[in-house]
TIRO-2110 file (N, C-alpha, C; in Angstrom, 1 decimal):
// TIRO-2110
30.7, -43.4, 26.2, N, 1, A
31.8, -43.8, 27.4, CA, 1, A
32.4, -42.4, 27.7, C, 1, A
32.6, -42.3, 29.2, N, 2, A
33.2, -41.0, 29.7, CA, 2, A
34.1, -41.4, 30.8, C, 2, A
35.0, -40.6, 31.1, N, 3, A
36.0, -40.6, 32.2, CA, 3, A
36.2, -39.3, 32.8, C, 3, A
36.7, -39.2, 34.0, N, 4, A
37.0, -38.0, 34.6, CA, 4, A
38.4, -38.2, 35.2, C, 4, A
39.2, -37.0, 35.1, N, 5, A
40.4, -37.0, 35.5, CA, 5, A
40.5, -35.7, 36.6, C, 5, A
40.9, -36.0, 37.6, N, 6, A
41.1, -35.1, 38.7, CA, 6, A
42.5, -34.9, 39.2, C, 6, A
43.0, -33.4, 39.3, N, 7, A
44.3, -33.3, 39.7, CA, 7, A
44.2, -33.4, 41.3, C, 7, A
45.5, -33.9, 41.8, N, 8, A
45.5, -34.0, 43.2, CA, 8, A
46.6, -33.1, 43.6, C, 8, A
48.0, -33.3, 43.2, N, 9, A
49.1, -32.5, 43.6, CA, 9, A
50.2, -32.9, 42.8, C, 9, A
51.4, -32.0, 42.6, N, 10, A
52.5, -32.3, 41.9, CA, 10, A
52.1, -32.7, 40.4, C, 10, A
52.5, -33.9, 40.0, N, 11, A
51.8, -34.4, 38.7, CA, 11, A
50.9, -35.5, 38.9, C, 11, A
50.3, -35.6, 40.0, N, 12, A
49.5, -36.8, 40.3, CA, 12, A
48.0, -36.4, 40.1, C, 12, A
47.4, -37.4, 39.3, N, 13, A
46.0, -37.3, 39.0, CA, 13, A
45.2, -38.6, 39.3, C, 13, A
44.1, -38.5, 39.5, N, 14, A
43.3, -39.7, 39.8, CA, 14, A
42.1, -39.7, 38.6, C, 14, A
42.1, -40.9, 37.8, N, 15, A
41.3, -41.0, 36.7, CA, 15, A
40.3, -41.9, 37.1, C, 15, A
39.0, -41.5, 36.8, N, 16, A
37.8, -42.4, 37.2, CA, 16, A
36.9, -42.8, 36.0, C, 16, A
36.6, -43.9, 35.8, N, 17, A
35.8, -44.3, 34.7, CA, 17, A
34.2, -44.1, 35.1, C, 17, A
33.4, -44.1, 34.0, N, 18, A
31.9, -43.9, 34.2, CA, 18, A
31.4, -45.1, 35.1, C, 18, A
32.3, -46.3, 35.1, N, 19, A
31.6, -47.4, 35.8, CA, 19, A
32.0, -47.4, 37.3, C, 19, A
32.9, -46.3, 37.7, N, 20, A
33.2, -46.0, 39.0, CA, 20, A
34.6, -46.6, 39.5, C, 20, A
35.3, -47.0, 38.7, N, 21, A
36.8, -47.5, 38.9, CA, 21, A
37.7, -46.5, 38.7, C, 21, A
38.7, -46.4, 39.8, N, 22, A
39.8, -45.3, 39.8, CA, 22, A
41.2, -45.8, 39.6, C, 22, A
42.0, -45.1, 39.3, N, 23, A
43.4, -45.3, 39.1, CA, 23, A
44.4, -44.0, 39.1, C, 23, A
45.4, -44.3, 40.0, N, 24, A
46.2, -43.0, 40.2, CA, 24, A
47.3, -43.0, 39.0, C, 24, A
47.5, -41.9, 38.6, N, 25, A
48.5, -41.5, 37.7, CA, 25, A
49.5, -40.7, 38.1, C, 25, A
50.8, -40.7, 37.8, N, 26, A
51.7, -39.8, 38.3, CA, 26, A
53.0, -39.8, 37.4, C, 26, A
53.7, -38.6, 37.7, N, 27, A
54.9, -38.5, 36.7, CA, 27, A
56.2, -38.9, 37.4, C, 27, A
57.4, -39.0, 36.6, N, 28, A
58.6, -39.1, 37.3, CA, 28, A
59.0, -38.1, 38.3, C, 28, A
59.9, -38.5, 39.3, N, 29, A
60.3, -37.7, 40.2, CA, 29, A
61.1, -36.6, 39.5, C, 29, A
61.9, -36.8, 38.6, N, 30, A
62.8, -35.8, 37.8, CA, 30, A
62.0, -34.7, 37.2, C, 30, A
60.7, -35.0, 37.0, N, 31, A
59.7, -34.0, 36.4, CA, 31, A
58.8, -33.5, 37.2, C, 31, A
58.8, -33.7, 38.6, N, 32, A
58.0, -33.1, 39.5, CA, 32, A
56.9, -34.0, 40.1, C, 32, A
56.9, -35.3, 39.7, N, 33, A
56.0, -36.2, 40.1, CA, 33, A
56.6, -36.9, 41.4, C, 33, A
55.8, -37.8, 41.9, N, 34, A
56.3, -38.5, 43.1, CA, 34, A
56.2, -40.1, 42.9, C, 34, A
56.0, -40.5, 41.6, N, 35, A
56.2, -42.0, 41.3, CA, 35, A
55.1, -42.8, 42.0, C, 35, A
53.9, -42.2, 42.2, N, 36, A
52.8, -43.1, 42.8, CA, 36, A
51.9, -43.8, 42.1, C, 36, A
52.1, -43.8, 40.7, N, 37, A
51.3, -44.6, 39.7, CA, 37, A
51.7, -44.6, 38.5, C, 37, A
51.2, -45.4, 37.5, N, 38, A
51.8, -45.5, 36.2, CA, 38, A
51.6, -44.1, 35.5, C, 38, A
52.5, -44.1, 34.5, N, 39, A
52.3, -42.9, 33.5, CA, 39, A
51.1, -43.1, 32.5, C, 39, A
50.7, -42.0, 32.1, N, 40, A
49.5, -42.1, 31.1, CA, 40, A
49.9, -43.1, 29.8, C, 40, A
51.1, -42.9, 29.4, N, 41, A
51.4, -43.7, 28.2, CA, 41, A
51.6, -45.3, 28.5, C, 41, A
51.9, -45.5, 29.8, N, 42, A
52.0, -46.9, 30.3, CA, 42, A
50.5, -47.5, 30.4, C, 42, A
49.7, -46.6, 30.8, N, 43, A
48.2, -47.0, 30.9, CA, 43, A
47.7, -47.3, 29.5, C, 43, A
48.3, -46.6, 28.5, N, 44, A
47.6, -46.8, 27.2, CA, 44, A
48.2, -48.3, 26.8, C, 44, A
49.5, -48.6, 27.0, N, 45, A
49.8, -49.9, 26.7, CA, 45, A
49.3, -51.1, 27.3, C, 45, A
48.9, -50.7, 28.8, N, 46, A
48.2, -51.7, 29.5, CA, 46, A
46.7, -51.8, 29.2, C, 46, A
46.1, -50.8, 28.5, N, 47, A
44.8, -50.9, 28.1, CA, 47, A
44.8, -51.7, 26.8, C, 47, A
45.8, -51.4, 25.9, N, 48, A
45.9, -52.3, 24.8, CA, 48, A
45.9, -53.9, 25.1, C, 48, A
46.9, -54.2, 26.1, N, 49, A
46.9, -55.5, 26.5, CA, 49, A
45.8, -56.1, 27.0, C, 49, A
45.0, -55.3, 27.8, N, 50, A
43.8, -55.7, 28.5, CA, 50, A
42.7, -56.1, 27.5, C, 50, A
42.7, -55.2, 26.4, N, 51, A
41.8, -55.1, 25.4, CA, 51, A
41.8, -56.4, 24.4, C, 51, A
43.1, -56.5, 24.1, N, 52, A
43.3, -57.9, 23.2, CA, 52, A
43.3, -59.0, 24.0, C, 52, A
43.7, -59.0, 25.2, N, 53, A
43.6, -60.2, 26.2, CA, 53, A
42.3, -60.7, 26.3, C, 53, A
41.2, -59.6, 26.6, N, 54, A
39.9, -60.1, 26.9, CA, 54, A
39.3, -60.7, 25.7, C, 54, A
39.8, -60.4, 24.4, N, 55, A
39.4, -61.0, 23.0, CA, 55, A
39.8, -62.4, 23.0, C, 55, A
41.1, -62.6, 23.3, N, 56, A
41.8, -63.8, 23.0, CA, 56, A
41.2, -64.9, 23.9, C, 56, A
41.1, -64.5, 25.4, N, 57, A
40.5, -65.4, 26.3, CA, 57, A
39.2, -65.8, 26.0, C, 57, A
38.4, -64.8, 25.5, N, 58, A
36.9, -65.3, 25.0, CA, 58, A
36.8, -66.1, 23.8, C, 58, A
37.7, -65.8, 22.9, N, 59, A
37.7, -66.7, 21.5, CA, 59, A
38.2, -68.0, 21.9, C, 59, A
39.2, -68.2, 22.7, N, 60, A
39.7, -69.5, 23.0, CA, 60, A
38.8, -70.3, 24.0, C, 60, A
38.0, -69.6, 24.7, N, 61, A
37.1, -70.3, 25.5, CA, 61, A
35.9, -70.9, 24.6, C, 61, A
35.4, -70.0, 23.8, N, 62, A
34.4, -70.3, 22.7, CA, 62, A
34.9, -71.6, 21.9, C, 62, A
36.3, -71.7, 21.6, N, 63, A
36.8, -72.8, 20.9, CA, 63, A
37.0, -73.9, 21.9, C, 63, A
36.7, -73.9, 23.0, N, 64, A
36.8, -75.0, 24.0, CA, 64, A
38.3, -75.4, 24.3, C, 64, A
39.1, -74.5, 24.3, N, 65, A
40.7, -74.7, 24.5, CA, 65, A
40.8, -74.8, 26.0, C, 65, A
41.7, -75.4, 26.5, N, 66, A
42.0, -75.5, 27.9, CA, 66, A
43.0, -74.6, 28.4, C, 66, A
42.8, -73.3, 28.4, N, 67, A
43.6, -72.2, 28.6, CA, 67, A
43.9, -72.3, 30.1, C, 67, A
45.2, -72.2, 30.5, N, 68, A
45.6, -72.1, 31.9, CA, 68, A
46.2, -70.7, 32.1, C, 68, A
46.7, -70.0, 31.2, N, 69, A
47.5, -68.8, 31.4, CA, 69, A
47.5, -68.0, 30.2, C, 69, A
47.8, -66.6, 30.4, N, 70, A
48.0, -65.9, 29.1, CA, 70, A
48.7, -64.5, 29.7, C, 70, A
50.0, -64.4, 29.3, N, 71, A
50.8, -63.3, 29.5, CA, 71, A
50.9, -62.5, 28.2, C, 71, A
50.6, -61.2, 28.3, N, 72, A
50.8, -60.2, 27.1, CA, 72, A
51.9, -59.4, 27.4, C, 72, A
52.9, -59.4, 26.5, N, 73, A
54.0, -58.3, 26.8, CA, 73, A
54.0, -57.2, 25.7, C, 73, A
53.8, -56.0, 26.1, N, 74, A
53.5, -54.9, 25.1, CA, 74, A
54.8, -54.1, 25.1, C, 74, A
55.4, -53.8, 24.0, N, 75, A
56.8, -53.0, 24.0, CA, 75, A
56.3, -51.8, 23.0, C, 75, A
56.4, -50.7, 23.7, N, 76, A
56.1, -49.4, 22.8, CA, 76, A
57.3, -48.6, 22.7, C, 76, A
57.6, -48.3, 21.5, N, 77, A
58.7, -47.3, 21.1, CA, 77, A
58.1, -46.0, 20.8, C, 77, A
58.7, -45.0, 21.5, N, 78, A
58.1, -43.6, 21.3, CA, 78, A
58.9, -42.8, 20.4, C, 78, A
58.5, -41.7, 19.9, N, 79, A
59.2, -40.8, 18.9, CA, 79, A
60.0, -40.1, 19.9, C, 79, A
61.2, -39.5, 19.4, N, 80, A
62.0, -38.7, 20.2, CA, 80, A
61.7, -37.4, 20.3, C, 80, A
60.9, -36.8, 19.5, N, 81, A
60.3, -35.4, 19.5, CA, 81, A
58.9, -35.3, 20.0, C, 81, A
58.5, -34.2, 20.6, N, 82, A
57.2, -34.0, 21.1, CA, 82, A
56.2, -33.9, 19.9, C, 82, A
55.1, -34.7, 20.2, N, 83, A
54.4, -35.1, 21.4, CA, 83, A
55.0, -36.6, 21.9, C, 83, A
55.9, -37.1, 21.3, N, 84, A
56.6, -38.4, 21.7, CA, 84, A
55.4, -39.5, 21.8, C, 84, A
54.9, -39.6, 20.6, N, 85, A
53.8, -40.7, 20.7, CA, 85, A
54.3, -42.0, 20.3, C, 85, A
53.6, -43.1, 20.5, N, 86, A
54.0, -44.3, 19.8, CA, 86, A
54.3, -44.4, 18.6, C, 86, A
55.4, -44.8, 18.2, N, 87, A
55.4, -45.0, 16.6, CA, 87, A
55.3, -46.5, 16.1, C, 87, A
55.8, -47.3, 17.2, N, 88, A
55.8, -48.9, 17.0, CA, 88, A
55.3, -49.6, 18.3, C, 88, A
54.4, -50.4, 18.2, N, 89, A
54.1, -51.3, 19.4, CA, 89, A
54.2, -52.8, 19.0, C, 89, A
54.9, -53.5, 19.8, N, 90, A
54.9, -55.0, 19.5, CA, 90, A
54.2, -55.7, 20.5, C, 90, A
53.3, -56.6, 20.3, N, 91, A
52.6, -57.3, 21.4, CA, 91, A
53.0, -58.8, 21.1, C, 91, A
53.3, -59.4, 22.2, N, 92, A
53.8, -60.7, 22.3, CA, 92, A
52.7, -61.6, 23.4, C, 92, A
52.0, -62.6, 22.8, N, 93, A
51.1, -63.3, 23.5, CA, 93, A
51.8, -64.6, 24.0, C, 93, A
51.8, -64.9, 25.2, N, 94, A
52.3, -66.1, 25.7, CA, 94, A
51.3, -66.9, 26.3, C, 94, A
50.7, -67.9, 25.6, N, 95, A
49.6, -68.7, 25.8, CA, 95, A
50.0, -69.9, 26.5, C, 95, A
49.4, -70.4, 27.6, N, 96, A
49.6, -71.5, 28.3, CA, 96, A
48.4, -72.2, 28.5, C, 96, A
48.5, -73.7, 28.3, N, 97, A
47.3, -74.5, 28.4, CA, 97, A
47.6, -75.9, 28.2, C, 97, A
46.6, -76.8, 28.3, N, 98, A
46.7, -78.3, 28.0, CA, 98, A
46.2, -78.4, 26.7, C, 98, A
46.8, -79.3, 25.9, N, 99, A
46.3, -79.5, 24.4, CA, 99, A
45.8, -78.5, 23.7, C, 99, A
46.4, -77.3, 23.8, N, 100, A
46.1, -76.1, 22.8, CA, 100, A
46.5, -76.4, 21.4, C, 100, A
45.5, -75.9, 20.6, N, 101, A
45.6, -76.2, 19.2, CA, 101, A
46.3, -74.9, 18.7, C, 101, A
47.4, -75.0, 18.1, N, 102, A
48.1, -74.0, 17.6, CA, 102, A
47.3, -73.0, 16.6, C, 102, A
46.3, -73.7, 15.9, N, 103, A
45.6, -73.1, 14.9, CA, 103, A
44.5, -72.1, 15.6, C, 103, A
44.1, -72.7, 16.6, N, 104, A
43.0, -72.0, 17.6, CA, 104, A
43.7, -70.9, 18.1, C, 104, A
45.0, -70.8, 18.7, N, 105, A
45.6, -69.7, 19.4, CA, 105, A
46.0, -68.8, 18.3, C, 105, A
46.4, -69.3, 17.1, N, 106, A
46.8, -68.3, 16.0, CA, 106, A
45.5, -67.5, 15.6, C, 106, A
44.5, -68.3, 15.4, N, 107, A
43.3, -67.6, 15.0, CA, 107, A
42.6, -66.5, 16.0, C, 107, A
42.7, -67.0, 17.3, N, 108, A
42.2, -66.2, 18.4, CA, 108, A
43.0, -64.6, 18.3, C, 108, A
44.2, -64.8, 18.1, N, 109, A
45.2, -63.6, 18.3, CA, 109, A
44.9, -62.7, 17.1, C, 109, A
44.8, -63.5, 15.7, N, 110, A
44.5, -62.7, 14.5, CA, 110, A
43.1, -62.1, 14.5, C, 110, A
42.0, -62.7, 15.1, N, 111, A
40.7, -62.1, 15.2, CA, 111, A
40.8, -60.8, 16.0, C, 111, A
41.4, -61.0, 17.2, N, 112, A
41.5, -59.8, 18.0, CA, 112, A
42.2, -58.8, 17.4, C, 112, A
43.4, -58.9, 17.0, N, 113, A
44.4, -57.9, 16.2, CA, 113, A
43.6, -57.4, 15.1, C, 113, A
42.9, -58.1, 14.2, N, 114, A
42.4, -57.7, 13.0, CA, 114, A
40.9, -57.2, 13.0, C, 114, A
40.2, -57.7, 14.1, N, 115, A
38.8, -57.3, 14.1, CA, 115, A
38.2, -56.9, 15.2, C, 115, A
38.5, -57.4, 16.5, N, 116, A
37.9, -57.1, 17.7, CA, 116, A
38.5, -55.9, 18.6, C, 116, A
39.7, -55.9, 18.7, N, 117, A
40.4, -55.0, 19.7, CA, 117, A
40.2, -53.6, 19.4, C, 117, A
39.3, -52.8, 20.0, N, 118, A
39.1, -51.4, 19.7, CA, 118, A
40.4, -50.6, 20.0, C, 118, A
41.1, -50.9, 20.9, N, 119, A
42.2, -50.0, 21.4, CA, 119, A
43.2, -50.2, 20.2, C, 119, A
43.5, -51.3, 19.7, N, 120, A
44.5, -51.5, 18.7, CA, 120, A
44.0, -50.6, 17.4, C, 120, A
42.6, -50.8, 17.1, N, 121, A
42.0, -50.1, 16.0, CA, 121, A
42.1, -48.5, 16.1, C, 121, A
42.0, -48.1, 17.3, N, 122, A
42.2, -46.7, 17.6, CA, 122, A
43.6, -46.4, 17.3, C, 122, A
44.6, -47.0, 17.7, N, 123, A
45.9, -46.6, 17.5, CA, 123, A
46.5, -46.8, 16.1, C, 123, A
46.1, -47.7, 15.4, N, 124, A
46.8, -48.3, 14.1, CA, 124, A
47.0, -47.3, 13.1, C, 124, A
46.0, -46.1, 13.1, N, 125, A
46.4, -45.3, 12.0, CA, 125, A
47.5, -44.5, 12.0, C, 125, A
48.3, -44.2, 13.2, N, 126, A
49.4, -43.6, 13.2, CA, 126, A
50.5, -44.4, 14.0, C, 126, A
50.1, -45.6, 14.3, N, 127, A
51.2, -46.4, 14.9, CA, 127, A
51.2, -47.8, 14.4, C, 127, A
52.5, -48.2, 14.0, N, 128, A
52.8, -49.6, 13.5, CA, 128, A
52.5, -50.5, 14.7, C, 128, A
51.5, -51.3, 14.7, N, 129, A
51.2, -52.4, 15.6, CA, 129, A
51.5, -53.7, 15.2, C, 129, A
52.5, -54.5, 15.6, N, 130, A
52.6, -55.8, 15.1, CA, 130, A
52.5, -56.7, 16.3, C, 130, A
52.4, -58.1, 16.1, N, 131, A
52.2, -59.2, 17.1, CA, 131, A
52.7, -60.5, 16.8, C, 131, A
53.0, -61.1, 17.7, N, 132, A
53.4, -62.6, 17.6, CA, 132, A
52.9, -63.4, 18.7, C, 132, A
52.9, -64.6, 18.7, N, 133, A
52.2, -65.4, 19.8, CA, 133, A
53.2, -66.7, 19.9, C, 133, A
53.2, -67.3, 21.1, N, 134, A
53.8, -68.6, 21.3, CA, 134, A
53.1, -69.4, 22.4, C, 134, A
53.2, -70.6, 22.2, N, 135, A
52.4, -71.3, 23.2, CA, 135, A
53.3, -72.0, 24.2, C, 135, A
53.4, -71.7, 25.4, N, 136, A
54.2, -72.1, 26.4, CA, 136, A
53.9, -73.5, 26.9, C, 136, A
54.7, -74.5, 26.9, N, 137, A
54.4, -75.7, 27.6, CA, 137, A
55.3, -75.9, 29.0, C, 137, A
54.8, -76.7, 29.7, N, 138, A
55.4, -77.0, 31.1, CA, 138, A
56.7, -77.8, 30.8, C, 138, A
END
């Protein structure tokens, strides 16, 4: 897997994946950016959410659950000193659907977090990653 990041101006960069998808990254105005895109650390949290979300949806579909929605809230706490890496990340899964089995939801989240999510596995050596889930009813 490869990616390319190209400098544009100020603190703005465009990242491109080997599959041809691109995203703009930028910094805060106070540091010389123009706030035209997410920060790299925000992208890391979004990547984590996307990775585990794809796992959970796939597993719930295999379990024939009637999934109607999934919202994943990722909260990252950063160190105060440079390199200001994430020290703690909490992931909250808000699962919505009809007749969802709590056991199926719990198992899907656990499988993603403990076995399948490669982003979480990459982070967990130096970052405490915790998770919880809730089933949202109408």
